[in-house]
C-alpha positions in Angstrom: 0.0 0.0 0.0 1.2 3.5 -0.8 1.8 5.7 2.2 0.1 9.1 2.9 -3.5 10.1 2.5 -5.9 8.1 0.4 -8.7 9.6 -1.6 -11.6 7.2 -2.2 -13.5 7.5 -5.4 -17.3 6.9 -5.7 -17.0 3.2 -6.5 -14.9 2.5 -3.4 -16.8 4.8 -1.0 -20.1 3.2 -2.3 -18.6 -0.3 -1.5 -17.8 0.9 2.0 -21.5 1.9 2.4 -22.8 -1.4 1.0 -20.3 -3.6 2.8 -19.4 -2.0 6.2 -17.5 -5.1 7.3 -15.9 -5.8 3.9 -12.5 -5.5 2.4 -12.6 -1.7 1.9 -13.6 -1.2 5.5 -10.7 -3.4 6.7 -8.3 -1.3 4.6 -9.8 1.9 6.0 -9.1 0.6 9.5 -5.6 -0.4 8.5 -4.9 3.1 7.1 -6.7 4.9 9.9 -9.8 7.0 9.1 -7.8 10.2 9.5 -5.8 9.2 6.4 -8.9 8.6 4.3 -10.9 11.2 2.4 -13.3 11.8 -0.5 -13.5 14.7 -2.9 -16.6 16.8 -2.7 -17.2 15.5 -6.3 -17.5 11.9 -5.0 -19.6 13.0 -2.1 -22.0 14.7 -4.6 -22.2 11.6 -6.7 -23.1 9.4 -3.7 -25.7 11.9 -2.5 -27.2 12.0 -6.0 -27.3 8.1 -6.0 -29.2 8.1 -2.7 -31.7 10.7 -3.7 -32.1 9.2 -7.2 -33.0 5.8 -5.6 -35.4 7.6 -3.2 -33.9 5.7 -0.3 -34.0 7.3 3.1 -32.0 4.5 4.5 -29.3 5.0 1.8 -29.3 8.7 2.4 -28.7 8.1 6.1 -25.8 5.7 5.4 -24.2 8.2 3.0 -24.6 10.9 5.6 -23.0 8.6 8.2 -20.0 7.9 6.0 -19.5 11.5 5.0 -19.6 12.6 8.6 -17.0 10.0 9.5 -14.4 10.8 6.8 -13.0 14.1 5.5 -14.8 15.6 2.5 -12.4 17.8 0.7 -13.5 20.9 -1.2 -12.5 21.3 -4.8 -10.3 24.4 -4.8 -7.0 25.7 -6.1 -4.7 24.1 -7.2 -7.1 21.4 -8.3 -8.6 23.8 -10.9 -5.2 24.1 -12.6 -4.6 20.3 -12.3 -8.0 19.8 -14.0 -7.1 22.2 -16.9 -3.8 20.4 -17.5 -5.3 16.9 -17.2 -8.2 17.6 -19.5 -5.9 19.2 -22.1 -3.6 16.1 -22.0 -6.4 13.6 -22.1 -8.2 15.4 -24.9 -5.0 15.7 -26.9 -4.4 12.0 -26.6 -7.9 11.0 -27.4 -8.1 9.1 -24.1 -10.7 11.2 -22.3 -12.4 9.9 -19.1 -15.7 10.8 -17.6 -16.2 14.4 -16.5 -16.6 13.6 -12.8 -13.8 11.1 -12.8 -11.6 13.8 -14.4 -12.4 16.2 -11.6 -11.7 13.5 -8.9 -8.4 12.6 -10.6 -7.3 16.2 -10.8 -8.3 16.7 -7.2 -6.1 13.7 -6.1 -3.3 14.8 -8.3 -3.3 18.4 -7.0 -3.1 17.1 -3.4 -0.5 14.4 -4.1 -2.9 11.7 -2.9 -3.3 8.1 -4.0 -6.8 7.5 -5.6 -8.5 4.3 -4.5 -10.9 3.1 -7.2 -12.4 0.0 -8.6 -12.1 1.7 -12.0 -8.4 1.3 -12.4 -8.4 1.0 -16.2 -9.9 4.5 -16.6 -7.8 6.2 -13.9 -4.5 4.7 -15.2 -4.9 7.0 -18.2 -4.0 9.9 -15.9 -0.2 10.3 -16.0 1.3 10.8 -12.5 -1.8 9.6 -10.6 -1.1 6.9 -8.0 -4.0 4.4 -8.2 -5.0 1.4 -6.0 -7.9 -1.0 -6.1 -8.9 -2.2 -2.6 -11.4 -4.6 -4.1 -8.8 -6.8 -5.8 
């Protein structure tokens, strides 16, 4: 495992909500909750999912998770990292999803490892450290 703070993407944070005693939860305990965070972009995606499913129970579980781990605001220098990343991916023709690009830029700007189940997409981002805790 890479040292330092870890940023969970939506796929990994969602697994943590679905499986509170699963592999991701064990890795969070190993790392220490103070070393785990999510981008506000991932938090927004999870909140959307709960509202879209019209599930009060899921909304409560999302709230509980986001109250337990740090939710980082998207702010400078992440905006510049996004501009550089989007330019590079567009030029190479290897674009990734809009929210994933924002999350990747956020992790890059803060020098964090991104934990995701979508490794193939995020590996397109040069310089981004990526781990999959569901392997």
